C-alpha positions in Angstrom: 0.3 0.0 0.5 3.1 2.3 0.6 4.1 2.1 -3.0 0.5 2.9 -4.2 0.6 6.2 -2.1 4.0 7.4 -3.6 2.7 6.6 -6.6 -0.3 8.6 -5.8 1.7 11.2 -4.4 4.3 11.5 -7.5 1.6 11.3 -9.4 -0.1 14.6 -8.1 3.1 16.4 -8.1 3.7 16.0 -11.5 0.2 17.2 -12.6 1.1 20.2 -10.8 4.3 21.1 -11.8 2.4 20.7 -15.4 -0.5 23.0 -14.5 2.3 25.6 -12.8 4.7 24.8 -16.9 0.6 25.9 -18.5 0.3 28.6 -16.7 3.8 30.4 -17.5 2.9 28.9 -21.4 0.3 31.2 -21.5 -0.5 32.9 -18.5 -3.1 35.3 -20.3 -5.9 32.6 -21.5 -8.8 32.2 -19.5 -9.2 30.6 -16.4 -5.0 30.6 -16.2 -5.2 32.0 -12.5 -7.2 28.5 -11.5 -4.8 26.4 -13.5 -2.0 28.0 -11.2 -4.0 27.2 -8.3 -4.8 24.0 -8.8 -1.2 23.4 -10.0 0.4 24.9 -6.5 -2.8 22.9 -4.6 -2.0 19.4 -6.3 1.8 19.9 -4.9 1.1 20.6 -2.1 -1.2 17.6 -1.3 1.3 15.6 -3.5 4.0 16.2 -0.9 1.2 15.9 1.7 0.7 12.3 0.5 4.4 11.4 1.7 3.9 10.8 5.2 1.7 8.8 7.0 -1.3 10.6 8.2 -4.9 9.7 6.5 -6.2 13.2 5.5 -4.5 13.8 2.0 -5.5 11.0 0.8 -9.2 12.0 1.4 -7.7 15.6 0.0 -6.3 13.4 -2.9 -9.7 12.0 -3.3 -11.9 15.2 -3.2 -9.3 17.9 -4.8 -8.8 16.4 -8.6 -12.2 15.5 -8.7 -13.6 19.1 -7.9 -10.3 20.1 -10.1 -11.7 17.8 -13.1 -15.1 19.1 -13.1 -14.9 22.4 -13.1 -12.7 22.0 -16.4 -15.0 19.8 -18.1 -17.7 22.1 -17.3 -15.5 25.4 -18.0 -13.7 23.9 -21.2 -15.3 20.6 -22.3 -13.7 17.5 -23.1 -10.1 17.8 -24.0 -8.8 16.4 -27.6 -6.7 13.2 -27.0 -3.6 14.5 -27.2 -3.3 17.3 -25.5 -1.8 18.7 -22.0 -5.3 19.3 -20.3 -6.2 15.1 -21.6 -2.2 14.7 -19.5 -3.7 16.1 -16.7 -6.9 14.4 -16.6 -5.3 10.5 -17.0 -2.3 11.6 -14.3 -5.5 12.5 -11.5 -7.7 9.8 -12.4 -4.9 7.2 -11.6 -3.8 9.4 -8.7 -7.9 9.4 -7.1 -8.1 5.6 -7.9 -4.7 4.6 -6.3 -6.2 6.9 -3.2 -9.5 5.6 -3.1 -7.9 1.7 -3.1 -5.9 2.6 -0.2 -9.0 4.4 1.5 -11.3 0.9 0.7 -7.9 -1.2 1.9 -8.0 0.8 5.1 -11.7 -0.2 6.0 -11.8 -3.1 5.1 -8.3 -4.7 6.7 -7.5 -8.5 5.7 
């Protein structure tokens, strides 16, 4: 389970760096400030996943889901080969990893 947690943390850190990169690539575009904010938040949550506390796992599920929903509402479904699609893939895998951690912690075998 430690490996899954580390994977989720690394994926959120990568997503955060890419969000910040996307902001600096075109800072004048619409929606660029929320992209920067979510990038910083993802980097904070990703780094929090490296400790053993449980609350970062909940944050790593809720915050990316909010970001993905808001992104889909504002920008629609991204093209298959785009930075936005990469954001979604990284965040979906991180959310699935954290959900697996939460399920495993509730059902110890």
